[in-house]
N, CA, C and O atoms as CSV, one atom per row, in Angstrom:
chain,resi,resn,atom,element,x,y,z
A,1,UNK,N,N,129.313,175.988,142.869
A,1,UNK,CA,C,127.817,175.999,143.515
A,1,UNK,C,C,127.771,177.558,143.762
A,1,UNK,O,O,128.706,178.342,143.594
A,2,UNK,N,N,126.431,177.862,144.215
A,2,UNK,CA,C,126.284,179.341,144.490
A,2,UNK,C,C,127.049,179.338,145.911
A,2,UNK,O,O,127.455,178.321,146.472
A,3,UNK,N,N,127.179,180.722,146.416
A,3,UNK,CA,C,127.662,180.899,147.443
A,3,UNK,C,C,127.016,182.136,148.301
A,3,UNK,O,O,126.292,182.965,147.750
A,4,UNK,N,N,127.244,182.176,149.295
A,4,UNK,CA,C,126.475,183.262,150.469
A,4,UNK,C,C,127.575,183.763,151.097
A,4,UNK,O,O,128.586,183.079,151.256
A,5,UNK,N,N,127.457,185.151,151.554
A,5,UNK,CA,C,128.344,185.938,152.568
A,5,UNK,C,C,128.413,185.137,153.810
A,5,UNK,O,O,127.249,185.065,154.205
A,6,UNK,N,N,129.312,184.396,154.758
A,6,UNK,CA,C,128.798,184.306,156.179
A,6,UNK,C,C,128.375,184.893,157.014
A,6,UNK,O,O,128.831,186.000,157.300
A,7,UNK,N,N,127.351,184.325,157.678
A,7,UNK,CA,C,126.252,184.844,158.796
A,7,UNK,C,C,126.820,184.658,160.136
A,7,UNK,O,O,126.051,184.976,161.043
A,8,UNK,N,N,128.119,184.169,160.531
A,8,UNK,CA,C,128.735,183.881,161.713
A,8,UNK,C,C,130.241,184.426,161.943
A,8,UNK,O,O,130.695,184.966,160.935
A,9,UNK,N,N,130.954,184.403,162.855
A,9,UNK,CA,C,132.421,184.569,162.757
A,9,UNK,C,C,133.303,183.514,162.331
A,9,UNK,O,O,134.508,183.642,162.547
A,10,UNK,N,N,132.863,182.495,161.759
A,10,UNK,CA,C,133.766,181.063,161.280
A,10,UNK,C,C,133.268,181.230,159.842
A,10,UNK,O,O,132.379,182.037,159.570
A,11,UNK,N,N,133.861,180.449,158.924
A,11,UNK,CA,C,133.082,179.814,157.897
A,11,UNK,C,C,133.927,178.780,157.376
A,11,UNK,O,O,135.150,178.728,157.504
A,12,UNK,N,N,133.250,178.026,156.826
A,12,UNK,CA,C,133.752,176.313,156.496
A,12,UNK,C,C,134.455,176.878,155.373
A,12,UNK,O,O,135.139,175.912,155.035
A,13,UNK,N,N,134.718,177.747,154.626
A,13,UNK,CA,C,135.877,178.044,153.191
A,13,UNK,C,C,135.946,179.581,153.360
A,13,UNK,O,O,135.134,180.334,153.898
A,14,UNK,N,N,137.235,179.873,152.707
A,14,UNK,CA,C,137.835,181.185,152.675
A,14,UNK,C,C,137.961,181.702,150.983
A,14,UNK,O,O,138.252,180.834,150.160
A,15,UNK,N,N,137.763,182.932,150.577
A,15,UNK,CA,C,138.125,183.114,149.676
A,15,UNK,C,C,139.492,183.767,149.305
A,15,UNK,O,O,139.798,184.828,149.850
A,16,UNK,N,N,140.354,183.163,148.373
A,16,UNK,CA,C,141.733,183.052,148.284
A,16,UNK,C,C,141.979,184.280,147.426
A,16,UNK,O,O,143.165,184.610,147.419
A,17,UNK,N,N,141.463,184.769,146.962
A,17,UNK,CA,C,141.661,185.738,145.726
A,17,UNK,C,C,141.554,185.696,144.337
A,17,UNK,O,O,142.045,186.630,143.702
A,18,UNK,N,N,140.901,184.618,143.646
A,18,UNK,CA,C,140.882,184.445,142.687
A,18,UNK,C,C,139.488,184.730,142.331
A,18,UNK,O,O,138.496,184.454,143.005
A,19,UNK,N,N,139.546,185.532,140.771
A,19,UNK,CA,C,137.872,186.058,140.747
A,19,UNK,C,C,138.440,186.080,139.496
A,19,UNK,O,O,139.600,186.280,139.136
A,20,UNK,N,N,136.806,185.695,138.525
A,20,UNK,CA,C,136.793,185.707,137.316
A,20,UNK,C,C,135.369,186.939,137.013
A,20,UNK,O,O,134.238,186.742,137.459
A,21,UNK,N,N,135.690,187.953,136.327
A,21,UNK,CA,C,134.695,188.954,136.162
A,21,UNK,C,C,134.180,189.080,135.018
A,21,UNK,O,O,134.900,188.740,134.080
A,22,UNK,N,N,132.866,189.569,134.717
A,22,UNK,CA,C,132.816,190.338,133.525
A,22,UNK,C,C,133.016,191.800,133.661
A,22,UNK,O,O,132.769,192.459,134.671
A,23,UNK,N,N,133.588,192.327,132.300
A,23,UNK,CA,C,133.586,193.756,132.262
A,23,UNK,C,C,132.546,194.641,132.627
A,23,UNK,O,O,132.615,195.786,133.074
A,24,UNK,N,N,131.374,193.787,132.314
A,24,UNK,CA,C,130.138,194.714,132.800
A,24,UNK,C,C,129.842,194.824,133.868
A,24,UNK,O,O,129.137,195.766,134.229
A,25,UNK,N,N,130.456,193.550,135.015
A,25,UNK,CA,C,130.368,194.101,136.358
A,25,UNK,C,C,131.254,194.860,136.783
A,25,UNK,O,O,130.785,195.623,137.627
A,26,UNK,N,N,132.430,195.029,136.578
A,26,UNK,CA,C,133.117,196.126,136.963
A,26,UNK,C,C,132.915,197.508,136.976
A,26,UNK,O,O,133.137,198.388,137.807
A,27,UNK,N,N,132.293,197.477,135.503
A,27,UNK,CA,C,131.555,199.261,134.969
A,27,UNK,C,C,130.746,199.594,136.073
A,27,UNK,O,O,130.624,200.796,136.310
A,28,UNK,N,N,130.003,198.554,137.004
A,28,UNK,CA,C,128.898,199.084,137.582
A,28,UNK,C,C,129.450,199.752,139.186
A,28,UNK,O,O,128.888,200.462,140.020
A,29,UNK,N,N,130.444,199.296,139.131
A,29,UNK,CA,C,131.353,200.277,140.411
A,29,UNK,C,C,131.566,201.355,140.636
A,29,UNK,O,O,131.955,201.997,139.660
A,30,UNK,N,N,131.459,202.003,141.760
A,30,UNK,CA,C,131.776,203.292,141.711
A,30,UNK,C,C,133.092,203.861,141.141
A,30,UNK,O,O,134.069,203.200,140.789
A,31,UNK,N,N,132.945,205.238,141.109
A,31,UNK,CA,C,134.510,205.858,140.534
A,31,UNK,C,C,135.351,205.802,141.720
A,31,UNK,O,O,135.037,206.068,142.880
A,32,UNK,N,N,136.794,205.303,141.113
A,32,UNK,CA,C,137.701,205.533,142.106
A,32,UNK,C,C,137.779,204.013,142.856
A,32,UNK,O,O,137.092,203.011,142.655
A,33,UNK,N,N,138.848,204.240,143.762
A,33,UNK,CA,C,139.196,202.436,144.348
A,33,UNK,C,C,137.878,202.169,145.162
A,33,UNK,O,O,137.400,203.138,145.751
A,34,UNK,N,N,137.272,201.017,145.251
A,34,UNK,CA,C,136.413,200.148,146.198
A,34,UNK,C,C,136.667,198.703,146.353
A,34,UNK,O,O,137.492,197.993,145.777
A,35,UNK,N,N,135.878,198.446,147.158
A,35,UNK,CA,C,135.878,196.805,147.550
A,35,UNK,C,C,135.119,196.034,146.284
A,35,UNK,O,O,134.055,196.337,145.744
A,36,UNK,N,N,136.029,194.929,145.994
A,36,UNK,CA,C,134.892,194.273,145.239
A,36,UNK,C,C,133.591,193.624,145.485
A,36,UNK,O,O,132.740,193.199,144.705
A,37,UNK,N,N,133.674,193.666,147.052
A,37,UNK,CA,C,132.623,193.121,147.804
A,37,UNK,C,C,131.082,193.818,147.186
A,37,UNK,O,O,129.961,193.323,147.310
A,38,UNK,N,N,131.450,195.090,146.510
A,38,UNK,CA,C,130.142,195.727,146.064
A,38,UNK,C,C,129.928,195.203,144.728
A,38,UNK,O,O,128.797,195.362,144.269
A,39,UNK,N,N,130.819,194.591,143.993
A,39,UNK,CA,C,130.381,193.863,143.034
A,39,UNK,C,C,129.917,192.320,143.311
A,39,UNK,O,O,129.217,191.737,142.482
A,40,UNK,N,N,130.281,191.781,144.344
A,40,UNK,CA,C,129.962,190.687,144.874
A,40,UNK,C,C,128.285,190.628,145.056
A,40,UNK,O,O,127.457,189.919,144.485
A,41,UNK,N,N,128.118,191.760,146.182
A,41,UNK,CA,C,127.001,191.728,146.530
A,41,UNK,C,C,125.820,192.032,145.341
A,41,UNK,O,O,124.662,191.616,145.377
A,42,UNK,N,N,126.358,192.767,144.413
A,42,UNK,CA,C,125.268,193.173,143.137
A,42,UNK,C,C,125.085,191.505,142.307
A,42,UNK,O,O,123.955,191.099,142.037
A,43,UNK,N,N,126.110,190.819,142.035
A,43,UNK,CA,C,126.077,189.396,141.856
A,43,UNK,C,C,125.201,188.523,142.309
A,43,UNK,O,O,124.499,187.902,141.512
A,44,UNK,N,N,125.094,188.324,143.724
A,44,UNK,CA,C,124.528,187.712,144.737
A,44,UNK,C,C,122.880,188.033,144.701
A,44,UNK,O,O,122.020,187.183,144.930
A,45,UNK,N,N,122.674,189.154,144.433
A,45,UNK,CA,C,121.211,189.551,144.444
A,45,UNK,C,C,120.708,189.021,143.307
A,45,UNK,O,O,119.540,188.636,143.256
A,46,UNK,N,N,121.444,188.954,142.397
A,46,UNK,CA,C,120.858,188.508,141.067
A,46,UNK,C,C,121.082,187.150,140.649
A,46,UNK,O,O,121.038,186.825,139.463
A,47,UNK,N,N,121.344,186.263,141.685
A,47,UNK,CA,C,121.795,184.797,141.509
A,47,UNK,C,C,123.136,184.414,140.694
A,47,UNK,O,O,123.303,183.277,140.252
A,48,UNK,N,N,124.079,185.453,140.531
A,48,UNK,CA,C,124.935,184.999,139.669
A,48,UNK,C,C,126.382,185.145,140.438
A,48,UNK,O,O,127.320,185.670,139.838
A,49,UNK,N,N,126.519,184.717,141.638
A,49,UNK,CA,C,127.662,184.735,142.493
A,49,UNK,C,C,128.012,183.257,142.757
A,49,UNK,O,O,127.228,182.618,143.458
A,50,UNK,N,N,128.929,182.750,142.347
A,50,UNK,CA,C,129.356,181.180,142.473
A,50,UNK,C,C,130.569,180.962,142.822
A,50,UNK,O,O,131.307,181.947,142.802
A,51,UNK,N,N,131.175,179.599,143.257
A,51,UNK,CA,C,132.264,179.811,143.742
A,51,UNK,C,C,132.755,178.059,143.290
A,51,UNK,O,O,132.233,177.351,142.430
A,52,UNK,N,N,133.707,177.786,144.045
A,52,UNK,CA,C,134.197,176.250,143.510
A,52,UNK,C,C,135.215,176.097,144.615
A,52,UNK,O,O,135.857,177.063,145.028
A,53,UNK,N,N,135.363,174.802,145.118
A,53,UNK,CA,C,136.227,174.378,146.369
A,53,UNK,C,C,137.245,173.738,145.239
A,53,UNK,O,O,136.998,172.988,144.295
A,54,UNK,N,N,138.622,174.383,145.745
A,54,UNK,CA,C,139.831,173.604,145.352
A,54,UNK,C,C,140.403,172.898,145.906
A,54,UNK,O,O,140.986,173.441,146.844
A,55,UNK,N,N,140.644,171.439,145.794
A,55,UNK,CA,C,140.757,170.737,146.305
A,55,UNK,C,C,142.886,170.448,146.268
A,55,UNK,O,O,143.461,169.763,147.113
A,56,UNK,N,N,143.375,170.940,145.474
A,56,UNK,CA,C,144.732,171.132,145.165
A,56,UNK,C,C,145.631,172.016,146.066
A,56,UNK,O,O,145.217,172.621,147.055
A,57,UNK,N,N,147.174,172.026,145.521
A,57,UNK,CA,C,147.580,172.540,146.234
A,57,UNK,C,C,147.393,174.126,145.977
A,57,UNK,O,O,146.848,174.487,144.934
A,58,UNK,N,N,147.893,175.177,147.030
A,58,UNK,CA,C,147.759,176.524,146.555
A,58,UNK,C,C,148.887,177.079,147.640
A,58,UNK,O,O,149.159,176.514,148.699
A,59,UNK,N,N,149.499,178.334,147.139
A,59,UNK,CA,C,150.643,179.028,147.386
A,59,UNK,C,C,150.352,180.377,147.533
A,59,UNK,O,O,149.792,180.921,146.581
A,60,UNK,N,N,150.647,181.128,148.660
A,60,UNK,CA,C,150.844,182.460,148.939
A,60,UNK,C,C,151.636,183.100,148.418
A,60,UNK,O,O,152.833,182.856,148.570
A,61,UNK,N,N,151.167,184.164,147.607
A,61,UNK,CA,C,152.503,185.012,146.738
A,61,UNK,C,C,152.049,186.455,146.673
A,61,UNK,O,O,152.333,187.198,145.734
A,62,UNK,N,N,151.250,186.847,147.837
A,62,UNK,CA,C,150.780,188.097,148.223
A,62,UNK,C,C,151.940,189.224,148.823
A,62,UNK,O,O,151.677,190.382,149.144
A,63,UNK,N,N,153.325,188.554,148.887
A,63,UNK,CA,C,154.495,189.610,149.198
A,63,UNK,C,C,155.589,188.813,149.153
A,63,UNK,O,O,155.366,187.603,149.095
A,64,UNK,N,N,156.865,189.229,149.166
A,64,UNK,CA,C,158.208,188.791,148.670
A,64,UNK,C,C,158.405,187.627,149.267
A,64,UNK,O,O,159.156,186.847,148.682
A,65,UNK,N,N,157.959,187.311,150.227
A,65,UNK,CA,C,158.479,186.113,151.065
A,65,UNK,C,C,158.065,184.892,150.658
A,65,UNK,O,O,158.738,183.864,150.582
A,66,UNK,N,N,156.345,185.139,150.266
A,66,UNK,CA,C,155.550,184.283,149.673
A,66,UNK,C,C,155.940,183.594,148.295
A,66,UNK,O,O,156.057,182.422,147.937
A,67,UNK,N,N,156.107,184.967,147.608
A,67,UNK,CA,C,156.548,184.688,146.635
A,67,UNK,C,C,157.902,183.988,146.256
A,67,UNK,O,O,157.901,183.258,145.265
A,68,UNK,N,N,159.153,184.176,147.037
A,68,UNK,CA,C,160.219,183.823,147.073
A,68,UNK,C,C,160.139,182.107,147.517
A,68,UNK,O,O,161.037,181.380,147.090
A,69,UNK,N,N,159.160,181.577,148.284
A,69,UNK,CA,C,158.775,180.401,148.787
A,69,UNK,C,C,158.240,179.676,147.620
A,69,UNK,O,O,158.757,178.632,147.224
A,70,UNK,N,N,157.176,180.233,147.047
A,70,UNK,CA,C,156.595,179.616,145.774
A,70,UNK,C,C,157.268,179.386,144.721
A,70,UNK,O,O,157.046,178.437,143.968
A,71,UNK,N,N,158.211,180.287,144.558
A,71,UNK,CA,C,159.513,180.001,143.279
A,71,UNK,C,C,160.114,178.876,143.473
A,71,UNK,O,O,160.278,178.058,142.568
A,72,UNK,N,N,160.631,178.654,145.045
A,72,UNK,CA,C,161.514,177.812,145.491
A,72,UNK,C,C,160.830,176.157,145.255
A,72,UNK,O,O,161.370,175.168,144.760
A,73,UNK,N,N,159.553,176.317,145.779
A,73,UNK,CA,C,158.920,175.256,145.697
A,73,UNK,C,C,158.773,174.648,144.355
A,73,UNK,O,O,159.017,173.458,144.154
A,74,UNK,N,N,158.301,175.614,143.276
A,74,UNK,CA,C,158.198,175.238,141.882
A,74,UNK,C,C,159.386,174.603,141.558
A,74,UNK,O,O,159.355,173.436,141.167
A,75,UNK,N,N,160.480,175.238,141.673
A,75,UNK,CA,C,161.953,174.826,141.409
A,75,UNK,C,C,161.974,173.510,141.663
A,75,UNK,O,O,161.980,172.626,140.807
A,76,UNK,N,N,161.984,173.393,142.615
A,76,UNK,CA,C,162.188,171.849,143.621
A,76,UNK,C,C,161.133,170.858,142.868
A,76,UNK,O,O,161.322,169.645,142.784
A,77,UNK,N,N,160.133,171.453,142.396
A,77,UNK,CA,C,158.873,170.378,141.521
A,77,UNK,C,C,159.570,170.067,140.390
A,77,UNK,O,O,159.681,168.862,140.164
A,78,UNK,N,N,160.106,170.882,139.564
A,78,UNK,CA,C,160.440,170.895,138.387
A,78,UNK,C,C,161.973,169.948,138.169
A,78,UNK,O,O,162.313,169.441,137.100
A,79,UNK,N,N,162.736,169.879,139.443
A,79,UNK,CA,C,163.976,169.483,139.163
A,79,UNK,C,C,163.746,167.688,139.674
A,79,UNK,O,O,164.684,166.896,139.583
């Protein structure tokens, strides 16, 4: 469904890092490094920002320890 940026210090959901963007959206960003929030705001203003609640498992793989834990978990599930 459609999403909005939180208006308080707490939020019922969290963005966990997966996004699907059209190349055209990325091309409107400024030159050099920038926050993807710029793109999200652009999409939000045009009624084109959507999200989905994931009810399954998820694993953090953003650092070596998280990746190792995820690999161990998946290896255990395969055996």
